[in-house]
N, C-alpha and C positions, 0 to 999 in steps of 0.2 A: 538211737535211744540207748542210754546206759541205765542199767538197773542194778541196785545193790541188794543182794540177797543176804539174809541172816546166815550164820554158820550152820544152823539146823536145816535151813532150806537147801543150802548147798549140799550138805550131807545126804539129805533125803533124795535129791536129784541124782547124786552120784551113786547111791545104792540102787536106784531104779535102773541106771545104765549098767552097773556092774552085774545086776541080776538078769540083764537081758530084756527087762520090761520095756525099756526105751533105748534108742540108739545113741542119743546125745543128751547132754544137759539142756541144750536149747529146746529139744523136744519136750522136756519136762515143763519148761516155761510156756511153750506153745499149747500144750495140753491144759495147763492151768488156765490160760487165757480163754481157751475154747470152752472149758467148763464154766468159767465165770460168765462168758457171753451167753451160754445156754441158760444159766441160772437167771441172768438178767432178762432174757426173753420171756422166761416163765413168769418172772415177777411182773413184767409189763402186761402179759396176758391175764394174770390174776387180778391186777388192779383194774384192767378193762372190764373183767367180768363183774367186779364189785360195782363199777360205774353202771354197767348194764342192769344189775340187780336193783340198784337204787332207783334208776330211771323206771324200771318195771313197777317198783313199789309206788313211785310217785304217780304213775298212771293208774294206780288202783288194781294192779294185776297180782297183788300179793294174796297169800292164803293164810287165814287164821290157823294157828297151830294149837290144837287141843289134843287131849288123849284120844278122843273120838276120831278127829281128823287123821291122827297118826295111824289108828287102827284101819281106817278106810284106805289110807295110802298104802299100808302094808298089804291089804287085800288086793288092791289094784296091781301092785307090783307082783304079787304072787300069781294073779290071773294072767298077767302079761307073760310071765316066765313060763307058766304051763302052756299057754298058747304057742309060744316060741318053741318049746320042747316038742309039742305035738307036731308042729310044722316041720321041724328038723327030722323027726322020726318018720314022717310021711314022705319026705324027699331026701333019702340018703344019697348024697352025691359021691 
């Protein structure tokens, strides 16, 4: 495969090599592809979570959001946090 990079991309890769950040310009391309692949995996996972959320709502598993329900949720989170902190303090590993 042959890829044509812009002059800015070439300069960017060369600076990375010159600074010792990467060994070769090819390493820069491989790292870029790895980051792209990682981003795409995250995108797929995000879209799957949206599908899961929609299915959950379709099954009636959603929760009405009101100021009162948000206060209740905050209280629940606070209590879970306190319980976890107490458990961690009781079992110092």
